[in-house]
C-alpha positions as CSV (number, residue, x, y, z in Angstrom):
1,M,0.0,0.0,0.1
2,S,1.5,3.4,-1.1
3,T,1.3,6.3,1.3
4,V,0.8,9.7,-0.3
5,P,2.3,12.5,1.7
6,D,0.1,15.0,3.4
7,G,-0.9,18.2,1.6
8,T,-0.2,16.4,-1.8
9,I,-2.3,17.3,-4.8
10,E,-2.5,14.9,-7.7
11,V,-3.9,16.0,-11.1
12,S,-4.4,13.4,-13.8
13,G,-5.9,13.6,-17.2
14,P,-7.2,14.9,-19.2
15,A,-8.8,11.7,-20.4
16,G,-12.2,12.0,-22.3
17,G,-12.3,15.6,-21.5
18,T,-12.0,15.2,-17.8
19,V,-9.2,16.1,-15.3
20,T,-9.1,14.7,-11.8
21,V,-7.7,16.8,-8.9
22,C,-7.2,14.6,-5.7
23,A,-6.0,16.2,-2.6
24,H,-4.5,14.4,0.4
25,G,-4.4,15.6,4.1
26,A,-4.4,19.4,4.4
27,P,-3.5,20.8,1.0
28,A,-2.0,24.4,0.9
29,A,-4.7,26.9,-0.4
30,E,-2.2,28.2,-3.0
31,D,-1.3,24.8,-4.5
32,F,-4.9,23.7,-4.6
33,A,-5.9,26.9,-6.5
34,A,-3.0,26.5,-8.9
35,A,-4.1,22.8,-9.4
36,L,-7.7,23.8,-10.0
37,T,-6.6,26.5,-12.5
38,T,-4.7,24.1,-14.4
39,A,-7.4,21.4,-14.5
40,A,-10.1,23.8,-15.6
41,G,-7.7,25.0,-18.5
42,E,-7.4,21.6,-19.7
43,A,-10.8,19.9,-19.6
44,S,-14.5,20.6,-19.8
45,T,-15.2,18.5,-16.6
46,V,-13.0,18.8,-13.4
47,L,-13.5,16.0,-10.8
48,V,-12.4,17.3,-7.4
49,D,-11.8,14.5,-5.0
50,L,-11.5,15.7,-1.5
51,S,-12.3,12.4,0.2
52,R,-8.7,11.9,1.5
53,V,-8.7,15.5,3.0
54,D,-8.8,15.7,6.8
55,H,-8.8,19.4,7.0
56,F,-9.7,22.2,4.6
57,T,-9.0,25.8,5.3
58,T,-11.2,28.8,4.6
59,E,-8.6,29.8,2.0
60,A,-8.7,26.4,0.2
61,V,-12.5,26.8,0.1
62,A,-12.0,30.3,-1.2
63,A,-9.9,28.8,-4.1
64,L,-12.6,26.3,-4.9
65,I,-15.7,28.7,-5.1
66,P,-14.7,30.5,-8.3
67,H,-14.4,27.3,-10.1
68,L,-17.8,26.0,-8.7
69,Q,-19.3,29.3,-9.9
70,G,-17.6,29.9,-13.2
71,A,-19.1,29.1,-16.5
72,G,-15.8,27.8,-18.0
73,C,-16.1,23.9,-17.1
74,R,-18.3,21.5,-15.0
75,V,-16.8,20.8,-11.5
76,I,-17.9,17.7,-9.6
77,V,-16.7,17.5,-5.8
78,T,-16.6,14.5,-3.5
79,A,-15.6,15.2,0.0
80,S,-14.7,13.7,3.3
81,A,-17.0,14.1,6.2
82,A,-14.7,16.8,7.6
83,V,-14.8,18.7,4.4
84,E,-18.3,18.2,3.6
85,G,-19.1,19.8,7.1
86,K,-17.0,22.8,6.4
87,L,-18.6,23.3,3.1
88,A,-22.0,22.8,4.5
89,R,-21.4,25.6,7.0
90,L,-20.4,27.8,4.1
91,G,-23.6,27.0,2.3
92,L,-22.1,24.9,-0.2
93,A,-23.5,21.5,0.9
94,G,-25.7,21.0,-2.2
95,I,-22.7,21.0,-4.4
96,V,-21.0,18.0,-2.7
97,T,-24.0,16.0,-1.6
98,P,-26.1,14.4,-4.3
99,A,-29.8,14.5,-4.1
100,T,-31.5,11.1,-3.6
101,K,-34.7,10.3,-5.2
102,S,-37.0,7.3,-4.6
103,V,-38.9,6.1,-7.6
104,T,-41.8,3.8,-7.0
């Protein structure tokens, strides 16, 4: 099992028009912003994987918000419980929590 250092941000793709940005631990806001900017410039869809993040600063959230609101590309976010809670407190929970519908 490989261990990725805390604060690492991996960017993979583009593949089929999609770039994945995967953060680990507690990424620095400036590194996260640079990765998002690069990803958005390379693909029409950006998958942001924050499921391995245990701490997300307000500055890192600030780096994410323009990409979520911009019309340049589609951004899909998955998040750990810690990050999801922080995003919910900032009113962004609907972005990371998919709606569930029952069909009967």
